[in-house]
DSSP file (Angstrom, degrees, kcal/mol; ACC not computed):
  #  RESIDUE AA STRUCTURE BP1 BP2  ACC     N-H-->O    O-->H-N    N-H-->O    O-->H-N    TCO  KAPPA ALPHA  PHI   PSI    X-CA   Y-CA   Z-CA
    1    1 A X              0   0    0      0, 0.0     3,-0.1     0, 0.0     0, 0.0   0.000 360.0 360.0 360.0 131.1  -45.6 -265.4   84.6
    2    2 A X        -     0   0    0      1,-0.1     5,-0.1     2,-0.1     4,-0.0  -0.246 360.0 -79.0 -69.8 159.9  -45.8 -263.3   81.4
    3    3 A X        -     0   0    0      3,-0.2    -1,-0.1     1,-0.1   142,-0.1  -0.256  36.1-140.3 -56.6 143.4  -42.9 -263.0   79.0
    4    4 A X  S    S+     0   0    0    140,-1.7   140,-0.2    -3,-0.1   141,-0.1   0.893  88.9   3.8 -75.1 -41.0  -40.2 -260.5   80.2
    5    5 A X  S    S+     0   0    0    138,-0.4     2,-0.5   139,-0.2   139,-0.2   0.673 120.7  58.0-121.0 -24.2  -39.4 -258.8   76.9
    6    6 A X        +     0   0    0    137,-0.3     2,-0.3   138,-0.1    -1,-0.2  -0.941  54.7 170.6-120.4 129.0  -41.6 -260.2   74.1
    7    7 A X    >   -     0   0    0     -2,-0.5     3,-1.6     4,-0.1    31,-0.2  -0.811  50.6 -97.6-127.3 172.0  -45.4 -260.0   74.0
    8    8 A X  T 3  S+     0   0    0      1,-0.3    -1,-0.0    -2,-0.3    -2,-0.0   0.775 125.3  49.8 -61.1 -25.8  -48.0 -260.8   71.4
    9    9 A X  T 3  S+     0   0    0      2,-0.1    -1,-0.3    29,-0.0     2,-0.0   0.504  88.8 109.8 -91.6  -4.2  -48.1 -257.1   70.6
   10   10 A X  S <  S-     0   0    0     -3,-1.6     2,-0.1     1,-0.1     3,-0.1  -0.352  75.1-113.1 -70.4 149.6  -44.4 -256.6   70.3
   11   11 A X        -     0   0    0      1,-0.1    -4,-0.1    -2,-0.0    27,-0.1  -0.482  54.2 -78.4 -72.9 157.0  -42.8 -256.0   67.0
   12   12 A X        -     0   0    0     -2,-0.1     2,-0.4    27,-0.1    27,-0.3  -0.237  41.3-124.1 -60.8 142.7  -40.6 -258.9   65.9
   13   13 A X  E     -a   39   0A   0     25,-2.9    27,-2.3    -3,-0.1     2,-0.5  -0.744  26.2-128.0 -83.2 131.1  -37.2 -259.3   67.4
   14   14 A X  E     -a   40   0A   0     -2,-0.4    53,-2.9    51,-0.4    54,-1.4  -0.705  24.0-166.7 -83.5 128.1  -34.5 -259.4   64.7
   15   15 A X  E     -ab  41  68A   0     25,-2.3    27,-3.2    -2,-0.5     2,-0.6  -0.972   7.1-154.7-116.2 127.9  -32.2 -262.4   65.0
   16   16 A X  E     -ab  42  69A   0     52,-2.6    54,-2.5    -2,-0.5     2,-0.6  -0.912   7.6-161.4-103.1 120.5  -28.9 -262.5   63.0
   17   17 A X  E     -ab  43  70A   0     25,-3.2    27,-2.4    -2,-0.6     2,-0.6  -0.905   5.7-171.3-105.3 119.6  -27.7 -266.0   62.3
   18   18 A X  E     +ab  44  71A   0     52,-3.1    54,-2.5    -2,-0.6     2,-0.3  -0.918  30.1 125.2-118.6 105.2  -24.0 -266.1   61.3
   19   19 A X        -     0   0    0     25,-1.9    27,-0.1    -2,-0.6    56,-0.1  -0.951  50.4-146.6-160.5 136.7  -22.9 -269.5   60.1
   20   20 A X  S    S+     0   0    0     -2,-0.3     2,-0.7    54,-0.3    25,-0.1   0.610  80.2  88.1 -81.6 -11.0  -21.2 -270.8   57.0
   21   21 A X     >  -     0   0    0      1,-0.2     4,-2.4     2,-0.0     5,-0.2  -0.793  61.3-162.1 -94.1 110.8  -23.0 -274.2   57.1
   22   22 A X  H  > S+     0   0    0     -2,-0.7     4,-2.1     1,-0.2    -1,-0.2   0.831  91.0  54.4 -62.8 -31.6  -26.3 -274.0   55.3
   23   23 A X  H  > S+     0   0    0      2,-0.2     4,-2.3     1,-0.2    -1,-0.2   0.912 109.2  47.8 -67.9 -41.4  -27.6 -277.1   57.0
   24   24 A X  H  > S+     0   0    0      2,-0.2     4,-2.8     1,-0.2     5,-0.2   0.927 110.7  51.2 -63.9 -44.3  -26.9 -275.6   60.4
   25   25 A X  H  X S+     0   0    0     -4,-2.4     4,-2.8     1,-0.2     5,-0.2   0.906 109.4  51.4 -59.8 -40.3  -28.6 -272.4   59.4
   26   26 A X  H  X S+     0   0    0     -4,-2.1     4,-2.7     2,-0.2    -1,-0.2   0.936 111.4  46.6 -61.9 -47.0  -31.7 -274.3   58.3
   27   27 A X  H  X S+     0   0    0     -4,-2.3     4,-2.3     2,-0.2    -2,-0.2   0.925 114.9  46.6 -60.8 -45.4  -31.9 -276.2   61.6
   28   28 A X  H  X S+     0   0    0     -4,-2.8     4,-2.7     2,-0.2     5,-0.2   0.939 113.2  48.5 -63.1 -47.3  -31.4 -273.0   63.6
   29   29 A X  H  X S+     0   0    0     -4,-2.8     4,-2.4    -5,-0.2    -2,-0.2   0.924 112.2  48.9 -59.7 -45.5  -34.0 -271.1   61.6
   30   30 A X  H  X S+     0   0    0     -4,-2.7     4,-1.6    -5,-0.2    -1,-0.2   0.902 112.2  48.6 -62.9 -40.2  -36.5 -273.9   61.8
   31   31 A X  H  X S+     0   0    0     -4,-2.3     4,-0.5    -5,-0.2    -2,-0.2   0.920 111.0  49.8 -65.3 -43.3  -36.0 -274.2   65.6
   32   32 A X  H >< S+     0   0    0     -4,-2.7     3,-1.5     1,-0.2     5,-0.5   0.919 108.2  53.3 -62.8 -43.4  -36.4 -270.5   66.1
   33   33 A X  H >< S+     0   0    0     -4,-2.4     3,-1.5     1,-0.3    -1,-0.2   0.866 102.3  60.3 -59.5 -36.2  -39.6 -270.4   64.0
   34   34 A X  H 3< S+     0   0    0     -4,-1.6    -1,-0.3     1,-0.3    -2,-0.2   0.627  86.0  75.5 -69.1 -13.2  -41.0 -273.1   66.3
   35   35 A X  T << S-     0   0    0     -3,-1.5    -1,-0.3    -4,-0.5    -2,-0.2   0.725  92.5-141.8 -68.8 -19.0  -40.7 -270.9   69.3
   36   36 A X    <   +     0   0    0     -3,-1.5     2,-0.2    -4,-0.3    -2,-0.1   0.626  54.2 138.9  63.9  13.7  -43.8 -269.0   68.1
   37   37 A X  S    S-     0   0    0     -5,-0.5     2,-1.4     1,-0.1    -1,-0.3  -0.568  70.5 -98.8 -82.3 153.3  -42.1 -265.8   69.3
   38   38 A X        +     0   0    0     -2,-0.2   -25,-2.9   -31,-0.2     2,-0.3  -0.592  69.9 148.0 -75.2  96.0  -42.4 -262.8   67.1
   39   39 A X  E     -a   13   0A   0     -2,-1.4     2,-0.4   -27,-0.3   -25,-0.2  -0.900  41.6-155.5-130.1 157.8  -39.0 -263.0   65.4
   40   40 A X  E     -a   14   0A   0    -27,-2.3   -25,-2.3    -2,-0.3     2,-0.4  -0.948  20.8-151.2-132.9 111.2  -37.5 -262.2   62.0
   41   41 A X  E     -a   15   0A   0     -2,-0.4     2,-0.3   -27,-0.2   -25,-0.2  -0.718  12.7-174.6 -92.8 128.8  -34.4 -264.2   61.2
   42   42 A X  E     -a   16   0A   0    -27,-3.2   -25,-3.2    -2,-0.4     2,-0.4  -0.915  11.3-152.3-116.8 147.6  -31.7 -262.8   58.9
   43   43 A X  E     +a   17   0A   0     -2,-0.3     2,-0.3   -27,-0.2   -25,-0.2  -0.951  18.3 172.0-129.0 141.8  -28.7 -264.9   57.8
   44   44 A X  E     -a   18   0A   0    -27,-2.4   -25,-1.9    -2,-0.4     3,-0.1  -0.932  28.9-134.2-137.3 163.3  -25.1 -264.3   56.8
   45   45 A X  S    S+     0   0    0     -2,-0.3     2,-0.3   -27,-0.2    31,-0.3   0.496  75.3   6.0-104.6  -3.7  -22.3 -266.7   56.1
   46   46 A X  S  > S-     0   0    0    -27,-0.1     4,-2.0    29,-0.1    33,-0.1  -0.980  79.6 -89.5-164.6 174.6  -19.3 -265.3   57.9
   47   47 A X  H  > S+     0   0    0     31,-2.4     4,-2.2    29,-0.3     5,-0.2   0.849 119.8  56.5 -61.9 -36.9  -18.0 -262.7   60.3
   48   48 A X  H  > S+     0   0    0     30,-0.3     4,-2.0     1,-0.2    -1,-0.2   0.930 109.8  45.4 -62.0 -45.3  -17.2 -260.2   57.5
   49   49 A X  H  > S+     0   0    0      1,-0.2     4,-2.8     2,-0.2    -1,-0.2   0.865 108.7  57.6 -65.5 -35.5  -20.8 -260.4   56.2
   50   50 A X  H  X S+     0   0    0     -4,-2.0     4,-2.9     1,-0.2    -1,-0.2   0.925 108.7  45.3 -60.4 -43.7  -22.1 -260.0   59.8
   51   51 A X  H  X S+     0   0    0     -4,-2.2     4,-2.2     2,-0.2    -1,-0.2   0.880 111.0  52.6 -68.4 -37.1  -20.2 -256.7   60.2
   52   52 A X  H  <>S+     0   0    0     -4,-2.0     5,-2.6     2,-0.2     4,-0.4   0.936 113.0  45.8 -59.1 -46.0  -21.4 -255.5   56.8
   53   53 A X  H ><5S+     0   0    0     -4,-2.8     3,-1.3     3,-0.2    -2,-0.2   0.948 113.4  48.2 -60.7 -51.0  -24.9 -256.3   57.9
   54   54 A X  H 3<5S+     0   0    0     -4,-2.9    -1,-0.2     1,-0.3    -2,-0.2   0.809 115.9  43.3 -65.1 -30.9  -24.5 -254.6   61.3
   55   55 A X  T 3<5S-     0   0    0     -4,-2.2    -1,-0.3    -5,-0.2    -2,-0.2   0.406 109.7-126.1 -93.7   1.6  -23.0 -251.5   59.8
   56   56 A X  T < 5 +     0   0    0     -3,-1.3     2,-0.3    -4,-0.4    -3,-0.2   0.918  53.6 156.4  55.0  51.6  -25.6 -251.5   57.1
   57   57 A X    > < -     0   0    0     -5,-2.6     3,-2.1    -6,-0.1    -1,-0.2  -0.770  49.2 -19.0-106.7 152.5  -23.1 -251.4   54.2
   58   58 A X  G >  S+     0   0    0     -2,-0.3     3,-1.6     1,-0.3     0, 0.0  -0.283 135.7   2.4  60.2-130.7  -23.6 -252.6   50.6
   59   59 A X  G 3  S+     0   0    0      1,-0.3     3,-0.3     2,-0.1    -1,-0.3   0.594 132.3  60.6 -67.1  -8.5  -26.5 -255.0   50.1
   60   60 A X  G X   +     0   0    0     -3,-2.1     3,-2.1     1,-0.2    -1,-0.3   0.130  65.7 122.0-101.6  19.6  -27.3 -254.6   53.8
   61   61 A X  T <  S+     0   0    0     -3,-1.6    -1,-0.2     1,-0.3    -2,-0.1   0.818  82.5  34.8 -55.0 -35.7  -27.9 -250.8   53.6
   62   62 A X  T 3  S+     0   0    0     -3,-0.3    -1,-0.3    -5,-0.1    -2,-0.1   0.192  86.7 140.7-104.2  17.7  -31.5 -251.2   54.9
   63   63 A X    <   -     0   0    0     -3,-2.1     2,-0.1   -10,-0.1    -3,-0.1  -0.326  51.9-121.1 -66.2 137.5  -30.9 -254.1   57.3
   64   64 A X        -     0   0    0      1,-0.1     2,-0.3    -2,-0.0    -1,-0.1  -0.477  31.5-101.7 -76.3 151.4  -32.7 -253.9   60.6
   65   65 A X        -     0   0    0     -2,-0.1   -51,-0.4     1,-0.1     2,-0.1  -0.554  38.8-129.3 -72.9 128.1  -30.7 -253.9   63.9
   66   66 A X        -     0   0    0     -2,-0.3   -51,-0.2     1,-0.1     3,-0.1  -0.455  15.0-160.8 -77.7 152.5  -30.7 -257.3   65.5
   67   67 A X  S    S+     0   0    0    -53,-2.9    30,-1.1     1,-0.3     2,-0.3   0.555  83.8  28.9 -99.3 -14.1  -31.5 -257.9   69.2
   68   68 A X  E     -bc  15  97A   0    -54,-1.4   -52,-2.6    28,-0.2     2,-0.5  -0.989  65.0-163.7-149.4 134.7  -29.8 -261.3   69.2
   69   69 A X  E     -bc  16  98A   0     28,-2.6    30,-3.2    -2,-0.3     2,-0.6  -0.985   6.9-159.3-121.5 127.0  -26.9 -262.8   67.2
   70   70 A X  E     -bc  17  99A   0    -54,-2.5   -52,-3.1    -2,-0.5     2,-0.5  -0.940  24.0-170.4 -98.7 119.5  -26.1 -266.5   67.0
   71   71 A X  E     -bc  18 100A   0     28,-2.8    30,-2.1    -2,-0.6   -52,-0.2  -0.949  15.7-149.4-124.2 118.2  -22.5 -266.6   65.9
   72   72 A X        -     0   0    0    -54,-2.5    30,-0.2    -2,-0.5     3,-0.1  -0.384  11.9-142.8 -72.6 160.0  -20.5 -269.6   64.8
   73   73 A X  S    S+     0   0    0      1,-0.2     7,-3.1    28,-0.2     2,-0.8   0.916  80.5  53.3 -91.6 -55.2  -16.8 -269.6   65.6
   74   74 A X        +     0   0    0      5,-0.2     2,-0.3     6,-0.1   -54,-0.3  -0.747  69.6 136.2 -94.5 110.3  -15.0 -271.3   62.7
   75   75 A X        -     0   0    0     -2,-0.8   -29,-0.1    -3,-0.1   -30,-0.0  -0.971  52.1 -98.6-145.1 156.0  -15.9 -269.7   59.4
   76   76 A X  S    S+     0   0    0     -2,-0.3     2,-2.7   -31,-0.3   -29,-0.3  -0.289  97.6  13.6 -71.8 163.7  -14.0 -268.6   56.2
   77   77 A X  S    S+     0   0    0    -31,-0.1     2,-0.3   -30,-0.1    -1,-0.1  -0.321 137.4  15.4  70.3 -57.9  -12.9 -265.0   55.6
   78   78 A X  S    S-     0   0    0     -2,-2.7   -31,-2.4     4,-0.0   -30,-0.3  -0.937  81.1-137.1-146.5 123.3  -13.6 -263.8   59.1
   79   79 A X     >  -     0   0    0     -2,-0.3     4,-2.2   -33,-0.1    -5,-0.2  -0.192  26.2-110.5 -73.5 166.9  -14.1 -266.1   62.1
   80   80 A X  H  > S+     0   0    0     -7,-3.1     4,-2.8     2,-0.2     5,-0.2   0.824 118.4  60.5 -63.7 -32.6  -16.7 -265.7   64.8
   81   81 A X  H  > S+     0   0    0     -8,-0.6     4,-2.1     2,-0.2    -1,-0.2   0.949 108.5  42.3 -59.1 -49.3  -13.8 -264.8   67.2
   82   82 A X  H  > S+     0   0    0     -9,-0.2     4,-2.1     1,-0.2    -2,-0.2   0.906 114.9  50.2 -66.3 -42.7  -12.8 -261.8   65.1
   83   83 A X  H  X S+     0   0    0     -4,-2.2     4,-2.8     2,-0.2    -1,-0.2   0.910 108.6  52.6 -63.2 -42.4  -16.4 -260.8   64.5
   84   84 A X  H  X S+     0   0    0     -4,-2.8     4,-2.8     1,-0.2     5,-0.2   0.927 108.7  50.0 -59.2 -46.0  -17.2 -261.0   68.3
   85   85 A X  H  X S+     0   0    0     -4,-2.1     4,-1.3     1,-0.2    -1,-0.2   0.926 112.9  46.9 -58.2 -44.7  -14.2 -258.7   69.1
   86   86 A X  H  < S+     0   0    0     -4,-2.1     4,-0.5     2,-0.2    -2,-0.2   0.900 114.0  47.2 -65.1 -41.6  -15.4 -256.2   66.5
   87   87 A X  H >< S+     0   0    0     -4,-2.8     3,-1.0     1,-0.2     6,-0.3   0.945 114.9  44.3 -64.8 -49.0  -19.0 -256.2   67.7
   88   88 A X  H 3< S+     0   0    0     -4,-2.8    -1,-0.2     1,-0.2    -2,-0.2   0.645 111.7  53.4 -76.7 -14.2  -18.2 -255.9   71.4
   89   89 A X  T 3< S+     0   0    0     -4,-1.3     2,-0.6    -5,-0.2    -1,-0.2   0.496  90.4  88.9 -94.3  -4.3  -15.6 -253.2   70.8
   90   90 A X  S X> S-     0   0    0     -3,-1.0     4,-2.5    -4,-0.5     3,-1.8  -0.837  70.1-149.0 -95.9 118.9  -18.0 -251.0   68.8
   91   91 A X  T 34 S+     0   0    0     -2,-0.6     4,-0.2     1,-0.3    -1,-0.1   0.769  97.8  53.1 -58.5 -25.8  -20.0 -248.6   71.1
   92   92 A X  T 34 S+     0   0    0      1,-0.1    -1,-0.3     2,-0.1    -4,-0.1   0.627 121.6  28.5 -83.8 -12.6  -23.0 -248.8   68.7
   93   93 A X  T X4 S+     0   0    0     -3,-1.8     3,-2.5    -6,-0.3    -2,-0.2   0.614  89.7  93.7-119.3 -18.4  -23.1 -252.6   68.7
   94   94 A X  T 3< S+     0   0    0     -4,-2.5    -3,-0.1     1,-0.3    -2,-0.1   0.673  80.2  62.2 -61.2 -19.3  -21.8 -253.8   72.0
   95   95 A X  T 3  S+     0   0    0     -4,-0.2    -1,-0.3    -8,-0.1     2,-0.3   0.572  78.2 106.1 -82.8  -7.3  -25.2 -254.0   73.7
   96   96 A X  S <  S-     0   0    0     -3,-2.5     2,-0.3    -9,-0.1   -28,-0.2  -0.551  80.5-114.4 -73.2 133.9  -26.5 -256.6   71.2
   97   97 A X  E     -c   68   0A   0    -30,-1.1   -28,-2.6    -2,-0.3     2,-0.5  -0.525  33.2-165.3 -68.9 127.0  -26.7 -260.1   72.7
   98   98 A X  E     -c   69   0A   0     -2,-0.3    21,-2.1    19,-0.2    22,-1.2  -0.969   6.7-169.8-120.4 119.0  -24.2 -262.4   71.1
   99   99 A X  E     -cd  70 120A   0    -30,-3.2   -28,-2.8    -2,-0.5     2,-0.6  -0.935  19.1-139.7-106.9 116.7  -24.5 -266.2   71.6
  100  100 A X  E     -cd  71 121A   0     20,-3.0    22,-3.2    -2,-0.6     2,-0.6  -0.676  21.6-171.1 -74.3 119.6  -21.6 -268.2   70.4
  101  101 A X  E     + d   0 122A   0    -30,-2.1     2,-0.3    -2,-0.6   -28,-0.2  -0.931  24.6 143.6-119.6 104.5  -23.2 -271.3   68.8
  102  102 A X  E     - d   0 123A   0     20,-2.5    22,-3.3    -2,-0.6   -30,-0.1  -0.890  60.4-130.1-143.7 163.3  -20.5 -273.8   67.9
  103  103 A X  S    S+     0   0    0     -2,-0.3     2,-0.9    20,-0.2    20,-0.1   0.390  79.4 105.9 -91.6   0.7  -19.5 -277.4   67.7
  104  104 A X        -     0   0    0     18,-0.2     2,-1.3     2,-0.1    -2,-0.1  -0.740  48.7-172.2 -92.1 105.9  -16.3 -276.7   69.6
  105  105 A X        +     0   0    0     -2,-0.9     2,-0.4    18,-0.1    -1,-0.1  -0.726  37.3 139.6 -92.9  84.6  -16.5 -278.0   73.2
  106  106 A X     >  -     0   0    0     -2,-1.3     4,-2.2     1,-0.1     5,-0.2  -0.985  51.0-149.8-140.1 120.3  -13.2 -276.3   74.3
  107  107 A X  H  > S+     0   0    0     -2,-0.4     4,-2.5     1,-0.2     5,-0.2   0.878 100.7  52.6 -58.7 -40.3  -12.4 -274.6   77.5
  108  108 A X  H  > S+     0   0    0      1,-0.2     4,-2.6     2,-0.2    -1,-0.2   0.912 109.4  48.8 -64.0 -42.1   -9.9 -272.2   75.9
  109  109 A X  H  > S+     0   0    0      2,-0.2     4,-2.6     1,-0.2    -1,-0.2   0.895 110.9  51.7 -62.6 -39.2  -12.5 -271.1   73.3
  110  110 A X  H  X S+     0   0    0     -4,-2.2     4,-2.3     2,-0.2    -2,-0.2   0.928 111.4  46.6 -63.9 -43.6  -15.1 -270.6   76.1
  111  111 A X  H  X S+     0   0    0     -4,-2.5     4,-2.8     2,-0.2    -2,-0.2   0.925 112.7  49.7 -62.6 -44.6  -12.6 -268.4   78.0
  112  112 A X  H  X S+     0   0    0     -4,-2.6     4,-2.0     1,-0.2    -2,-0.2   0.907 110.7  49.8 -62.2 -42.8  -11.7 -266.4   74.9
  113  113 A X  H  <>S+     0   0    0     -4,-2.6     5,-2.8     2,-0.2     4,-0.2   0.918 112.5  47.1 -62.1 -43.7  -15.4 -265.9   74.0
  114  114 A X  H ><5S+     0   0    0     -4,-2.3     3,-1.4     1,-0.2    -2,-0.2   0.921 111.2  51.4 -64.3 -43.4  -16.1 -264.6   77.6
  115  115 A X  H 3<5S+     0   0    0     -4,-2.8    -1,-0.2     1,-0.3    -2,-0.2   0.864 109.3  51.2 -59.8 -37.0  -13.1 -262.4   77.5
  116  116 A X  T 3<5S-     0   0    0     -4,-2.0    -1,-0.3    -5,-0.2   -28,-0.2   0.396 127.1 -96.7 -86.1   3.2  -14.2 -260.9   74.2
  117  117 A X  T < 5 +     0   0    0     -3,-1.4   -19,-0.2    -4,-0.2    -3,-0.2   0.557  61.2 162.9 101.6   8.2  -17.7 -260.2   75.5
  118  118 A X      < -     0   0    0     -5,-2.8    -1,-0.2    -6,-0.2   -19,-0.2  -0.349  32.8-147.6 -59.8 139.9  -19.9 -263.1   74.4
  119  119 A X  S    S+     0   0    0    -21,-2.1     2,-0.3     1,-0.3   -20,-0.2   0.741  79.5   1.5 -78.3 -23.6  -23.1 -263.2   76.4
  120  120 A X  E     -d   99   0A   0    -22,-1.2   -20,-3.0    -7,-0.1     2,-0.5  -0.979  57.2-149.8-161.4 149.6  -23.2 -267.0   76.1
  121  121 A X  E     +d  100   0A   0     -2,-0.3     2,-0.4   -22,-0.2   -20,-0.2  -0.988  25.7 177.8-124.9 119.4  -21.1 -269.9   74.7
  122  122 A X  E     -d  101   0A   0    -22,-3.2   -20,-2.5    -2,-0.5     2,-0.5  -0.975  23.8-139.1-131.0 137.6  -23.1 -272.9   73.7
  123  123 A X  E     -d  102   0A   0     -2,-0.4   -20,-0.2   -22,-0.2     2,-0.2  -0.805  30.9-115.7 -94.3 127.8  -22.1 -276.2   72.1
  124  124 A X        -     0   0    0    -22,-3.3     7,-0.1    -2,-0.5   -19,-0.0  -0.426  31.1-120.2 -63.4 126.0  -24.4 -277.5   69.4
  125  125 A X        -     0   0    0     -2,-0.2    -1,-0.1     5,-0.1     6,-0.1  -0.303  17.1-129.9 -63.1 155.1  -26.0 -280.7   70.4
  126  126 A X  S    S+     0   0    0      4,-0.1     2,-0.2     5,-0.0    -1,-0.1   0.905  82.9  64.5 -79.6 -43.9  -25.3 -283.7   68.0
  127  127 A X  S  > S-     0   0    0      1,-0.1     4,-2.6     4,-0.0     5,-0.2  -0.543  81.3-126.2 -85.0 148.8  -28.7 -285.1   67.3
  128  128 A X  H  > S+     0   0    0      1,-0.2     4,-2.7     2,-0.2     5,-0.2   0.889 110.3  51.2 -57.9 -40.5  -31.4 -283.1   65.4
  129  129 A X  H  > S+     0   0    0      2,-0.2     4,-2.3     1,-0.2    -1,-0.2   0.922 112.8  44.6 -65.3 -43.0  -34.0 -283.6   68.2
  130  130 A X  H  > S+     0   0    0      2,-0.2     4,-2.7     1,-0.2    -1,-0.2   0.888 113.0  52.4 -66.4 -38.5  -31.6 -282.4   70.9
  131  131 A X  H  X S+     0   0    0     -4,-2.6     4,-2.7     2,-0.2    -2,-0.2   0.926 109.8  48.2 -63.4 -45.1  -30.5 -279.5   68.7
  132  132 A X  H  X S+     0   0    0     -4,-2.7     4,-2.3     2,-0.2    -2,-0.2   0.940 113.6  46.7 -60.3 -48.2  -34.1 -278.4   68.1
  133  133 A X  H  X S+     0   0    0     -4,-2.3     4,-2.4     1,-0.2    -2,-0.2   0.920 112.4  51.0 -60.1 -44.8  -34.9 -278.6   71.8
  134  134 A X  H  X S+     0   0    0     -4,-2.7     4,-2.9     1,-0.2    -2,-0.2   0.924 110.5  47.9 -59.6 -47.1  -31.7 -276.7   72.7
  135  135 A X  H  X S+     0   0    0     -4,-2.7     4,-2.5     2,-0.2     5,-0.3   0.876 110.1  52.5 -65.2 -37.4  -32.5 -273.9   70.2
  136  136 A X  H  X S+     0   0    0     -4,-2.3     4,-2.1    -5,-0.2    -1,-0.2   0.945 114.2  42.9 -60.1 -47.7  -36.1 -273.6   71.5
  137  137 A X  H  X S+     0   0    0     -4,-2.4     4,-2.3     2,-0.2    -2,-0.2   0.908 115.7  48.0 -66.2 -43.2  -34.8 -273.2   75.0
  138  138 A X  H  X S+     0   0    0     -4,-2.9     4,-2.5     2,-0.2     5,-0.2   0.933 114.1  45.0 -65.6 -47.5  -31.9 -270.9   74.1
  139  139 A X  H  X S+     0   0    0     -4,-2.5     4,-2.0     1,-0.2     5,-0.3   0.915 113.0  51.6 -64.6 -42.3  -34.1 -268.5   72.0
  140  140 A X  H  X>S+     0   0    0     -4,-2.1     4,-2.6    -5,-0.3     5,-1.1   0.918 110.2  50.1 -58.8 -44.4  -36.8 -268.5   74.7
  141  141 A X  I  X>S+     0   0    0     -4,-2.3     5,-3.1     1,-0.2     4,-0.8   0.959 113.9  42.4 -61.0 -51.9  -34.2 -267.6   77.3
  142  142 A X  I  <5S+     0   0    0     -4,-2.5    -1,-0.2     1,-0.2    -2,-0.2   0.770 124.0  36.3 -71.8 -23.6  -32.7 -264.7   75.5
  143  143 A X  I  <5S+     0   0    0     -4,-2.0  -138,-0.4    -5,-0.2  -137,-0.3   0.700 133.5  17.5-101.0 -21.0  -36.0 -263.3   74.2
  144  144 A X  I  <5S+     0   0    0     -4,-2.6  -140,-1.7    -5,-0.3  -139,-0.2   0.757 129.1  32.2-117.0 -39.7  -38.3 -264.0   77.2
  145  145 A X  I  <<S+     0   0    0     -5,-1.1    -3,-0.2    -4,-0.8    -4,-0.1   0.915  92.4  86.7 -93.0 -48.0  -36.4 -264.7   80.4
  146  146 A X      < -     0   0    0     -5,-3.1     2,-0.5    -6,-0.2  -142,-0.0  -0.280  61.8-154.3 -60.6 133.8  -33.1 -262.6   80.2
  147  147 A X        +     0   0    0   -142,-0.0     2,-0.3  -143,-0.0    -1,-0.1  -0.938  17.5 171.8-112.6 132.2  -33.4 -259.1   81.5
  148  148 A X    >   -     0   0    0     -2,-0.5     3,-2.1     1,-0.0     0, 0.0  -0.910  45.8 -73.7-132.1 161.9  -31.1 -256.4   80.3
  149  149 A X  T 3  S+     0   0    0     -2,-0.3    -1,-0.0     1,-0.3     0, 0.0  -0.280 119.4  19.1 -55.9 136.3  -31.1 -252.6   80.9
  150  150 A X  T 3         0   0    0      1,-0.1    -1,-0.3    -3,-0.0    -3,-0.0   0.459 360.0 360.0  85.2   0.9  -33.8 -250.9   78.9
  151  151 A X    <         0   0    0     -3,-2.1    -2,-0.1     0, 0.0    -1,-0.1   0.492 360.0 360.0 -84.9 360.0  -35.9 -254.1   78.4
């Protein structure tokens, strides 16, 4: 079955990676690149920067609109929780897929993320090999399998 949303002729899907941990960003970026999907990964280090990026303010004035956001929960300045609320309450941003990507395996956090509009809540696997496999599967799902209006 051919890809649902992304084909070889498609322009790259912009992915915004929001995480304060540079090692985690490196692992995620490397895993996404291995999907061989046409993607362009952009990175910011907290929720405040994510909103600056999404609203194209300051150094992000020319930033492309992402089709997928990987959002960590616990970060300095503005948490992923706060950023998620802001994204999903903004009529211009609420249609962007947001995947909460966190080390917190917590039912209350999962409920809160769902209540605030997260499209998915995923716990980061512990080992690098499992993490790589997980990111390949997750990115493939959101870019190839998942169907949304207008796709």
